ROVEXKE-878664 format. One record per residue (C-alpha): x, y, z; residue in one letter. Coordinates in steps of 0.001 Angstrom, whole numbers, plus 524288, in hexadecimal, padded with zeros to 5 digits. Layout:
<sites>
<site c1="X" c2="Y" c3="Z" r="A"/>
...
</sites>
This chain:
<sites>
<site c1="74701" c2="4396C" c3="54F85" r="M"/>
<site c1="756F7" c2="43BE6" c3="54E6B" r="H"/>
<site c1="756AE" c2="449B4" c3="5455F" r="L"/>
<site c1="76431" c2="44D73" c3="548AC" r="A"/>
<site c1="76C52" c2="44A35" c3="53C48" r="S"/>
<site c1="76C3B" c2="441BE" c3="5326A" r="D"/>
<site c1="77A82" c2="43F1D" c3="536E8" r="N"/>
<site c1="774C1" c2="43890" c3="541AE" r="A"/>
<site c1="76CD6" c2="42E49" c3="53B25" r="G"/>
<site c1="76FD2" c2="41FA1" c3="53638" r="P"/>
<site c1="7777E" c2="41B5D" c3="52CDE" r="A"/>
<site c1="7707F" c2="41460" c3="52221" r="H"/>
<site c1="76D83" c2="404B5" c3="5223D" r="P"/>
<site c1="772F8" c2="4038B" c3="514E3" r="Q"/>
<site c1="77EE4" c2="409B8" c3="516F3" r="V"/>
<site c1="7828E" c2="40420" c3="521C0" r="I"/>
<site c1="78151" c2="3F860" c3="51AB7" r="E"/>
<site c1="78A1D" c2="3FD3E" c3="510A1" r="G"/>
<site c1="79297" c2="3FF3B" c3="51ACA" r="L"/>
<site c1="792B1" c2="3F128" c3="52073" r="S"/>
<site c1="7923A" c2="3EC69" c3="51262" r="R"/>
<site c1="7A20A" c2="3F33A" c3="5108B" r="V"/>
<site c1="7A543" c2="3EE5F" c3="51D4F" r="N"/>
<site c1="7AC41" c2="3E21E" c3="51935" r="T"/>
<site c1="7B8AF" c2="3DEB2" c3="5118F" r="G"/>
<site c1="7C1D2" c2="3E87C" c3="50BB8" r="Y"/>
<site c1="7BFC8" c2="3F4A5" c3="50350" r="A"/>
<site c1="7C9E1" c2="3FE07" c3="4FD66" r="M"/>
<site c1="7CB21" c2="409C9" c3="50857" r="P"/>
<site c1="7CB3B" c2="4173C" c3="5052F" r="Y"/>
<site c1="7BF32" c2="417F2" c3="4FA46" r="G"/>
<site c1="7C45A" c2="40D8D" c3="4F31D" r="A"/>
<site c1="7B961" c2="40424" c3="4F4D7" r="D"/>
<site c1="7AF30" c2="3FFC0" c3="4EE49" r="A"/>
<site c1="7A445" c2="406D3" c3="4F355" r="D"/>
<site c1="7A8C3" c2="41345" c3="4F119" r="M"/>
<site c1="7AAC7" c2="4121E" c3="4E2BA" r="A"/>
<site c1="79BE1" c2="40DB3" c3="4E4B5" r="A"/>
<site c1="798A4" c2="41ACF" c3="4EBEA" r="V"/>
<site c1="7A1AB" c2="424BF" c3="4E288" r="T"/>
<site c1="79BDB" c2="41DE8" c3="4D53B" r="A"/>
<site c1="78BEF" c2="41F43" c3="4DD6C" r="R"/>
<site c1="78F69" c2="42BBD" c3="4E1BC" r="L"/>
<site c1="79416" c2="430F1" c3="4D4F5" r="R"/>
<site c1="787CF" c2="42B58" c3="4CDF0" r="D"/>
<site c1="77E48" c2="43159" c3="4D7D2" r="I"/>
<site c1="7845F" c2="43E54" c3="4D541" r="F"/>
<site c1="78526" c2="43CD8" c3="4C6CC" r="E"/>
<site c1="79445" c2="44031" c3="4C795" r="A"/>
<site c1="79B9C" c2="43568" c3="4C310" r="P"/>
<site c1="7A915" c2="43CBF" c3="4C5C2" r="E"/>
<site c1="7A4F3" c2="43FDB" c3="4D304" r="A"/>
<site c1="7B137" c2="43D25" c3="4DC8E" r="A"/>
<site c1="7AABF" c2="43663" c3="4E8F2" r="I"/>
<site c1="7AFDB" c2="43530" c3="4F753" r="Y"/>
<site c1="7AA16" c2="43067" c3="503BF" r="L"/>
<site c1="7ADDE" c2="435AB" c3="51141" r="V"/>
<site c1="7A67B" c2="4320B" c3="51D50" r="A"/>
<site c1="7A1FE" c2="44152" c3="521B3" r="T"/>
<site c1="79A55" c2="44C67" c3="51D02" r="G"/>
<site c1="7A567" c2="45670" c3="522EA" r="T"/>
<site c1="7AF77" c2="44FC3" c3="51B30" r="A"/>
<site c1="7A8F5" c2="44EA4" c3="50DC5" r="A"/>
<site c1="7A57F" c2="45CCA" c3="50F76" r="N"/>
<site c1="7B2DB" c2="46125" c3="513F4" r="S"/>
<site c1="7BB95" c2="45919" c3="509C4" r="L"/>
<site c1="7B1B2" c2="45B7F" c3="4FFBA" r="A"/>
<site c1="7B31F" c2="46BEC" c3="50143" r="L"/>
<site c1="7C37A" c2="4688C" c3="503FE" r="A"/>
<site c1="7C269" c2="46470" c3="4F62D" r="T"/>
<site c1="7BA4D" c2="46F14" c3="4EE8F" r="L"/>
<site c1="7C0ED" c2="47A38" c3="4F580" r="G"/>
<site c1="7CE76" c2="47E5D" c3="4FACD" r="A"/>
<site c1="7D3B9" c2="48459" c3="5090A" r="P"/>
<site c1="7D327" c2="4911E" c3="5041E" r="W"/>
<site c1="7C371" c2="49205" c3="4FFE8" r="Q"/>
<site c1="7B726" c2="4926E" c3="50744" r="T"/>
<site c1="7AC2B" c2="48861" c3="5069F" r="V"/>
<site c1="7A0A8" c2="48EF3" c3="5043E" r="F"/>
<site c1="7942F" c2="4890C" c3="50BA6" r="C"/>
<site c1="786F8" c2="48DDF" c3="5143C" r="S"/>
<site c1="78870" c2="49186" c3="523A3" r="P"/>
<site c1="78347" c2="483D7" c3="52614" r="V"/>
<site c1="7894B" c2="47C3A" c3="51E2A" r="A"/>
<site c1="78F2B" c2="46EEF" c3="52471" r="H"/>
<site c1="79E42" c2="47294" c3="5210B" r="I"/>
<site c1="79CB1" c2="47F01" c3="5290B" r="H"/>
<site c1="79305" c2="47A72" c3="534F2" r="E"/>
<site c1="796E1" c2="46E19" c3="53684" r="D"/>
<site c1="7A405" c2="469A8" c3="53179" r="E"/>
<site c1="7AE00" c2="46EC5" c3="53A48" r="C"/>
<site c1="7B58D" c2="4753B" c3="530C3" r="N"/>
<site c1="7B950" c2="4699E" c3="52956" r="A"/>
<site c1="7B711" c2="46EFC" c3="51A13" r="P"/>
<site c1="7C1A3" c2="47A83" c3="51D9C" r="E"/>
<site c1="7C92A" c2="46E92" c3="52592" r="F"/>
<site c1="7C953" c2="46574" c3="519EE" r="Y"/>
<site c1="7CAA1" c2="471F1" c3="50FFD" r="S"/>
<site c1="7D6F8" c2="476B4" c3="516E4" r="G"/>
<site c1="7D0DA" c2="48343" c3="51A7F" r="G"/>
<site c1="7C473" c2="48557" c3="51143" r="A"/>
<site c1="7BB30" c2="48EB0" c3="517FB" r="K"/>
<site c1="7AD02" c2="48FE0" c3="51886" r="L"/>
<site c1="7A3CC" c2="49C17" c3="512B4" r="T"/>
<site c1="7972A" c2="49A44" c3="5177C" r="L"/>
<site c1="78A84" c2="49EEE" c3="50D46" r="V"/>
<site c1="78000" c2="4A476" c3="51053" r="G"/>
<site c1="777E4" c2="4A1AE" c3="51C44" r="E"/>
<site c1="76FE6" c2="49537" c3="51A54" r="D"/>
<site c1="770CE" c2="48586" c3="51744" r="D"/>
<site c1="77125" c2="4891A" c3="50999" r="R"/>
<site c1="778D5" c2="4914F" c3="50033" r="M"/>
<site c1="773C9" c2="49B07" c3="4F6A0" r="T"/>
<site c1="77B1C" c2="49D22" c3="4E8E0" r="P"/>
<site c1="77B3F" c2="4AAD3" c3="4EDC6" r="E"/>
<site c1="780A4" c2="4AA0B" c3="4FBE2" r="T"/>
<site c1="78ADD" c2="4A065" c3="4F50F" r="L"/>
<site c1="78F89" c2="4AA24" c3="4EAE6" r="H"/>
<site c1="78FF3" c2="4B326" c3="4F4FF" r="R"/>
<site c1="79914" c2="4AC00" c3="4FBA6" r="A"/>
<site c1="7A1C5" c2="4A8C2" c3="4F250" r="I"/>
<site c1="7A341" c2="4B3DE" c3="4ED3E" r="E"/>
<site c1="7A833" c2="4BB2A" c3="4F972" r="R"/>
<site c1="7B1E9" c2="4B1B8" c3="4FA86" r="E"/>
<site c1="7C06A" c2="4B28C" c3="4F378" r="E"/>
<site c1="7BFCB" c2="4C0E2" c3="4F7E0" r="S"/>
<site c1="7CC68" c2="4C31F" c3="4FE25" r="R"/>
<site c1="7D5BA" c2="4BB52" c3="4F448" r="G"/>
<site c1="7DF3A" c2="4B394" c3="4FA71" r="V"/>
<site c1="7D9C2" c2="4B7C5" c3="50808" r="H"/>
<site c1="7CCFF" c2="4B129" c3="50854" r="G"/>
<site c1="7C841" c2="4A3B2" c3="505CC" r="P"/>
<site c1="7C4F4" c2="49E99" c3="4F7D5" r="Q"/>
<site c1="7B918" c2="499C3" c3="4F33B" r="R"/>
<site c1="7B6FE" c2="48C97" c3="4F4DB" r="G"/>
<site c1="7ACC0" c2="481EB" c3="4F4A6" r="P"/>
<site c1="79D93" c2="48448" c3="4F6E4" r="V"/>
<site c1="79679" c2="479B1" c3="4FF71" r="S"/>
<site c1="7886C" c2="47830" c3="50183" r="L"/>
<site c1="78050" c2="46E8B" c3="50888" r="T"/>
<site c1="7761D" c2="464E6" c3="502D1" r="Q"/>
<site c1="76DAD" c2="462A4" c3="50B6D" r="A"/>
<site c1="7711A" c2="46F5F" c3="51278" r="T"/>
<site c1="7745D" c2="46EE2" c3="520E0" r="E"/>
<site c1="76641" c2="47651" c3="52379" r="R"/>
<site c1="75EAD" c2="46BA5" c3="51C43" r="G"/>
<site c1="75D60" c2="47336" c3="51020" r="G"/>
<site c1="75FB4" c2="46F2E" c3="50201" r="V"/>
<site c1="767FF" c2="4764D" c3="4F747" r="Y"/>
<site c1="75E91" c2="4740D" c3="4EAD1" r="T"/>
<site c1="76571" c2="47011" c3="4DF9F" r="L"/>
<site c1="76399" c2="47D69" c3="4D9A2" r="E"/>
<site c1="76AF3" c2="48459" c3="4E595" r="E"/>
<site c1="77586" c2="47A6C" c3="4E2E6" r="I"/>
<site c1="77993" c2="47D80" c3="4D71E" r="R"/>
<site c1="77898" c2="48BD0" c3="4D8EF" r="A"/>
<site c1="780ED" c2="48BD8" c3="4E305" r="L"/>
<site c1="78A5A" c2="481A1" c3="4DA20" r="G"/>
<site c1="78937" c2="48CBA" c3="4D06A" r="E"/>
<site c1="78D73" c2="49712" c3="4DA78" r="V"/>
<site c1="79828" c2="4901A" c3="4DD9C" r="A"/>
<site c1="79CCA" c2="48C52" c3="4D145" r="K"/>
<site c1="79D32" c2="49A49" c3="4CCE2" r="D"/>
<site c1="7A790" c2="49CDA" c3="4D704" r="F"/>
<site c1="7ADD0" c2="490CE" c3="4D1D9" r="G"/>
<site c1="7AC4E" c2="488B1" c3="4DF60" r="L"/>
<site c1="7A7D5" c2="47A88" c3="4E262" r="P"/>
<site c1="799CC" c2="4768D" c3="4E946" r="L"/>
<site c1="79BCD" c2="46CE6" c3="4F2A0" r="H"/>
<site c1="78EBB" c2="4663D" c3="4F8DC" r="M"/>
<site c1="78E7F" c2="4619A" c3="50782" r="D"/>
<site c1="78570" c2="456C5" c3="5067A" r="G"/>
<site c1="782D4" c2="44F23" c3="51274" r="A"/>
<site c1="774BE" c2="44F60" c3="51030" r="R"/>
<site c1="7763D" c2="44FCA" c3="4FFF5" r="F"/>
<site c1="76CE4" c2="443BA" c3="4FF3A" r="A"/>
<site c1="7620E" c2="44B96" c3="50805" r="N"/>
<site c1="762EE" c2="4566B" c3="50048" r="A"/>
<site c1="7637D" c2="44EE6" c3="4F285" r="L"/>
<site c1="75714" c2="44791" c3="4F592" r="V"/>
<site c1="75070" c2="4564C" c3="4FA26" r="A"/>
<site c1="754BB" c2="45A4C" c3="4EC13" r="L"/>
<site c1="752DC" c2="44EF0" c3="4E556" r="D"/>
<site c1="75D37" c2="450ED" c3="4DDD0" r="A"/>
<site c1="76797" c2="447C9" c3="4D7E4" r="T"/>
<site c1="773DE" c2="44973" c3="4DEC5" r="P"/>
<site c1="77CBA" c2="44EBA" c3="4D343" r="A"/>
<site c1="7717F" c2="45961" c3="4D1BD" r="E"/>
<site c1="77377" c2="45EB9" c3="4DE3A" r="M"/>
<site c1="78321" c2="45E38" c3="4DE22" r="T"/>
<site c1="78B49" c2="45E84" c3="4D208" r="W"/>
<site c1="77FF4" c2="46364" c3="4C9A2" r="K"/>
<site c1="77E78" c2="46E8B" c3="4D2D6" r="A"/>
<site c1="78CE4" c2="47326" c3="4D301" r="G"/>
<site c1="7910D" c2="4699A" c3="4E081" r="V"/>
<site c1="79E97" c2="46501" c3="4DEA0" r="D"/>
<site c1="7A013" c2="45CD3" c3="4E9C9" r="A"/>
<site c1="794EB" c2="45712" c3="4F0A9" r="V"/>
<site c1="796F6" c2="45142" c3="50109" r="S"/>
<site c1="78D9E" c2="4453F" c3="4FDD0" r="F"/>
<site c1="788F5" c2="44386" c3="50A50" r="G"/>
<site c1="784A4" c2="43559" c3="510B8" r="A"/>
<site c1="78606" c2="43515" c3="51E5E" r="T"/>
<site c1="77A5D" c2="43BDC" c3="52212" r="K"/>
<site c1="771AA" c2="43414" c3="519D2" r="N"/>
<site c1="774AF" c2="42616" c3="51FA0" r="G"/>
<site c1="78224" c2="42396" c3="51F67" r="C"/>
<site c1="78CA1" c2="42284" c3="52A78" r="L"/>
<site c1="795FB" c2="42A64" c3="523B4" r="G"/>
<site c1="79912" c2="42DA7" c3="515E8" r="V"/>
<site c1="798C9" c2="43A64" c3="50CFF" r="E"/>
<site c1="79C6C" c2="4394B" c3="50014" r="A"/>
<site c1="7A5CA" c2="443D2" c3="4F8C1" r="V"/>
<site c1="7A1A8" c2="44665" c3="4EA26" r="I"/>
<site c1="7A86A" c2="44F70" c3="4E242" r="L"/>
<site c1="7A3AF" c2="45234" c3="4D4D5" r="F"/>
<site c1="7B15B" c2="45607" c3="4D018" r="D"/>
<site c1="7B9A5" c2="44B7B" c3="4D1B5" r="P"/>
<site c1="7C590" c2="453E3" c3="4CF2C" r="A"/>
<site c1="7C3BF" c2="45605" c3="4DF1D" r="T"/>
<site c1="7C486" c2="44831" c3="4E2F3" r="A"/>
<site c1="7D32D" c2="4478A" c3="4E51A" r="W"/>
<site c1="7D431" c2="452B0" c3="4ED63" r="E"/>
<site c1="7C84F" c2="44CE4" c3="4F4CA" r="F"/>
<site c1="7CE35" c2="43FF7" c3="4F6EC" r="E"/>
<site c1="7D9FE" c2="44799" c3="4FC5F" r="L"/>
<site c1="7D0B4" c2="44F0C" c3="50603" r="R"/>
<site c1="7CA3E" c2="442D9" c3="50AC6" r="R"/>
<site c1="7D76E" c2="43BDC" c3="50C0C" r="K"/>
<site c1="7DE4B" c2="44709" c3="5141B" r="R"/>
<site c1="7D110" c2="44B4F" c3="51ACB" r="G"/>
<site c1="7D0C6" c2="43CB7" c3="51F9E" r="A"/>
<site c1="7C4EB" c2="4399A" c3="51A37" r="H"/>
<site c1="7C829" c2="42DDD" c3="51160" r="L"/>
<site c1="7C421" c2="4219A" c3="51845" r="F"/>
<site c1="7CC22" c2="416AB" c3="515F8" r="S"/>
<site c1="7C0B6" c2="40D20" c3="5192D" r="K"/>
<site c1="7B7A0" c2="414EF" c3="50F34" r="H"/>
<site c1="7AF33" c2="4089D" c3="50B58" r="R"/>
<site c1="7A72B" c2="40C7C" c3="51714" r="Y"/>
<site c1="7A4BB" c2="41BD2" c3="5122F" r="L"/>
<site c1="7A30E" c2="41583" c3="504A5" r="S"/>
<site c1="79A2A" c2="40B49" c3="508E6" r="A"/>
<site c1="7901D" c2="414CF" c3="50F97" r="Q"/>
<site c1="78F2D" c2="41D1B" c3="50425" r="M"/>
<site c1="78D70" c2="410BB" c3="4FB61" r="A"/>
<site c1="781C6" c2="40DA8" c3="50495" r="A"/>
<site c1="77C2B" c2="41B42" c3="505B2" r="Y"/>
<site c1="77B7A" c2="41C23" c3="4F58C" r="L"/>
<site c1="776D8" c2="40E7C" c3="4F3F9" r="E"/>
<site c1="768C1" c2="410CC" c3="4EF46" r="G"/>
<site c1="76779" c2="41CF6" c3="4F1B8" r="D"/>
<site c1="767DE" c2="41C26" c3="50040" r="L"/>
<site c1="76DDB" c2="4296B" c3="5011F" r="W"/>
<site c1="761FF" c2="42F03" c3="4F9A3" r="L"/>
<site c1="758F7" c2="4252A" c3="5029F" r="E"/>
<site c1="75D8D" c2="42AE6" c3="50FD8" r="S"/>
<site c1="75E24" c2="438F9" c3="50C73" r="A"/>
<site c1="74EA5" c2="4386C" c3="5064D" r="R"/>
<site c1="74B11" c2="431B4" c3="51551" r="R"/>
<site c1="751C4" c2="43C2B" c3="51A06" r="A"/>
<site c1="74B04" c2="447D4" c3="51472" r="N"/>
<site c1="73DB3" c2="43F68" c3="51520" r="A"/>
<site c1="74035" c2="43DA1" c3="523E6" r="A"/>
<site c1="74473" c2="44DED" c3="524A9" r="C"/>
<site c1="7383B" c2="45288" c3="51BCD" r="A"/>
<site c1="72FD8" c2="448DD" c3="52594" r="R"/>
<site c1="73463" c2="45098" c3="53133" r="L"/>
<site c1="733E2" c2="45E57" c3="52AA9" r="A"/>
<site c1="724A3" c2="45BD4" c3="52735" r="A"/>
<site c1="72188" c2="45871" c3="5352C" r="G"/>
<site c1="729D9" c2="4604A" c3="53BD1" r="L"/>
<site c1="72176" c2="46D43" c3="53385" r="R"/>
<site c1="714E6" c2="46795" c3="53B97" r="A"/>
<site c1="71E03" c2="46B76" c3="54887" r="V"/>
<site c1="71A5C" c2="4798D" c3="54DD0" r="P"/>
<site c1="723FE" c2="482D0" c3="54DFA" r="G"/>
<site c1="72E2D" c2="47A3C" c3="5443E" r="V"/>
<site c1="733F3" c2="4829E" c3="53966" r="R"/>
<site c1="73E02" c2="47DFE" c3="53112" r="F"/>
<site c1="74991" c2="4861A" c3="52EED" r="L"/>
<site c1="749FF" c2="48159" c3="51F47" r="G"/>
<site c1="7424F" c2="47506" c3="5177F" r="E"/>
<site c1="74820" c2="46B35" c3="51956" r="P"/>
<site c1="74D5F" c2="466B5" c3="50CF6" r="A"/>
<site c1="75402" c2="45903" c3="5116C" r="A"/>
<site c1="75661" c2="4517B" c3="51C49" r="N"/>
<site c1="7587B" c2="45AA1" c3="5251F" r="M"/>
<site c1="7507E" c2="467A8" c3="52E0B" r="L"/>
<site c1="7519D" c2="472FC" c3="537E7" r="F"/>
<site c1="74468" c2="477EB" c3="53E80" r="A"/>
<site c1="740C2" c2="47F31" c3="54830" r="E"/>
<site c1="73915" c2="47A12" c3="553BD" r="M"/>
<site c1="734E6" c2="47EA5" c3="55E91" r="P"/>
<site c1="73BA6" c2="47BBB" c3="56C89" r="R"/>
<site c1="73106" c2="47276" c3="57061" r="A"/>
<site c1="7318A" c2="46B60" c3="56418" r="T"/>
<site c1="73E54" c2="466A8" c3="56633" r="H"/>
<site c1="73BE3" c2="462BC" c3="573ED" r="L"/>
<site c1="7325F" c2="4599F" c3="571F3" r="R"/>
<site c1="73BA5" c2="45446" c3="5674F" r="L"/>
<site c1="74736" c2="45435" c3="56E84" r="H"/>
<site c1="74151" c2="44D5E" c3="578D4" r="E"/>
<site c1="73C03" c2="442FA" c3="57083" r="A"/>
<site c1="749A8" c2="4408F" c3="56D2F" r="G"/>
<site c1="74A58" c2="446AA" c3="55EF6" r="A"/>
<site c1="75970" c2="449B0" c3="55A57" r="Q"/>
<site c1="75BB4" c2="455D6" c3="55331" r="Y"/>
<site c1="7637E" c2="461D1" c3="5514E" r="Y"/>
<site c1="75DC7" c2="46F92" c3="558D2" r="L"/>
<site c1="764AB" c2="476FE" c3="54F92" r="W"/>
<site c1="761D0" c2="48367" c3="556C9" r="E"/>
<site c1="75B59" c2="48727" c3="56407" r="G"/>
<site c1="75BAF" c2="47EF8" c3="571A1" r="S"/>
<site c1="751CA" c2="4761B" c3="57692" r="L"/>
<site c1="75329" c2="47D75" c3="5837A" r="D"/>
<site c1="74B19" c2="48949" c3="582A2" r="G"/>
<site c1="73D6A" c2="48F64" c3="58A3F" r="A"/>
<site c1="736AA" c2="4901C" c3="57C95" r="D"/>
<site c1="73051" c2="483B3" c3="57802" r="P"/>
<site c1="72B77" c2="48BB6" c3="56CAE" r="D"/>
<site c1="73A24" c2="48FA3" c3="56851" r="E"/>
<site c1="73F89" c2="48A8E" c3="55B25" r="P"/>
<site c1="74BC0" c2="4826C" c3="558EA" r="L"/>
<site c1="751B2" c2="47E70" c3="54D96" r="T"/>
<site c1="753CC" c2="46F55" c3="54B2F" r="A"/>
<site c1="75B67" c2="46851" c3="53FE3" r="R"/>
<site c1="755AB" c2="45B79" c3="53BAE" r="M"/>
<site c1="75AD4" c2="4526F" c3="533D0" r="V"/>
<site c1="75490" c2="444CD" c3="52D86" r="C"/>
<site c1="75D3A" c2="438A9" c3="52A4E" r="D"/>
<site c1="75A4B" c2="42CCB" c3="521F5" r="W"/>
<site c1="756DB" c2="423BE" c3="52D71" r="S"/>
<site c1="74E6D" c2="42D0D" c3="534EC" r="I"/>
<site c1="73F77" c2="4285F" c3="5334C" r="T"/>
<site c1="7325B" c2="42D84" c3="53054" r="D"/>
<site c1="72E6D" c2="429B9" c3="53FC9" r="A"/>
<site c1="739AE" c2="43177" c3="54574" r="D"/>
<site c1="734E4" c2="43CD5" c3="53E5C" r="I"/>
<site c1="72654" c2="43C03" c3="540B9" r="D"/>
<site c1="72AE4" c2="4398C" c3="54FC3" r="R"/>
<site c1="73240" c2="444BD" c3="54FB3" r="F"/>
<site c1="7292C" c2="44FAA" c3="548C1" r="V"/>
<site c1="71FAB" c2="44A39" c3="5523F" r="A"/>
<site c1="72793" c2="44D0B" c3="55DC1" r="I"/>
<site c1="72820" c2="45A1B" c3="557F9" r="A"/>
<site c1="71B60" c2="45BBE" c3="55695" r="Q"/>
<site c1="7164F" c2="459BB" c3="56272" r="G"/>
<site c1="70FA4" c2="44B16" c3="55F11" r="R"/>
<site c1="71835" c2="44384" c3="566A1" r="A"/>
</sites>
């Protein structure tokens, strides 16, 4: 019953087989391998973007930071939500890789709105040479609180960014989970909605460690290549990144894995709704949910070996009814039996 993070789950057997396949003989290094050419062609086809530049890195932090550094300048600011991964969980890597660009936090929630974004952008460039200049907008899809921007919401944010002449970046660590939740196409959720670059996540959805950066304007490609090399994220034995991504895309494994994770989360949410005292902090949209549960419920689950993050509050306390907030994340590998056992314990039936 492991619901702590989709980072904690295993790699998909198809991905392991892909690595085994390339682990013989020789292949050209630094992205010149045959699998990388196939991955580039496949992602261009998936995104309906025949001119897009495609690059692979090993971590989401590298993907986000290098993409934003390419889209912005050291004297600019990146606009993002207060809980964005680039703000809370990347140890100032975007600032580091950009050479000093700051972050401007937009609104008070996990999703920016056109109104809050417009106000935040308008407030910048008010001090001439003394202040930060306007830079890229970065949104997370699915969000860090388990929500999903609708296509209309992405388009609206893209229009605001374009009104100010700013590029729009999408942190897609859980890109596939959001996509299947919306029943949209990758093109509809990105460049057709105004997105200029996307960090296309794979690690959380069944790979060992690989993310793709997709730049829809190839004019930025050479700068990204230089930044990736200078930032020490160009793999010499690149075929091991390419093989993971090739296997991830083969037969639409990436979509199948996301559907399994989302379905598990929906099953979990349905079961928890029947637990007295449970309250969701937002409607679960993809593969992650946040819920308040009484301390007594948490204690039953922890004593039974359930693993998830206690987001707010402490198990230590006298009041068994005090609500404590948990974050639960389903990955592609969790079984219905695991979900049902978790729910049974939460309901006091096991």
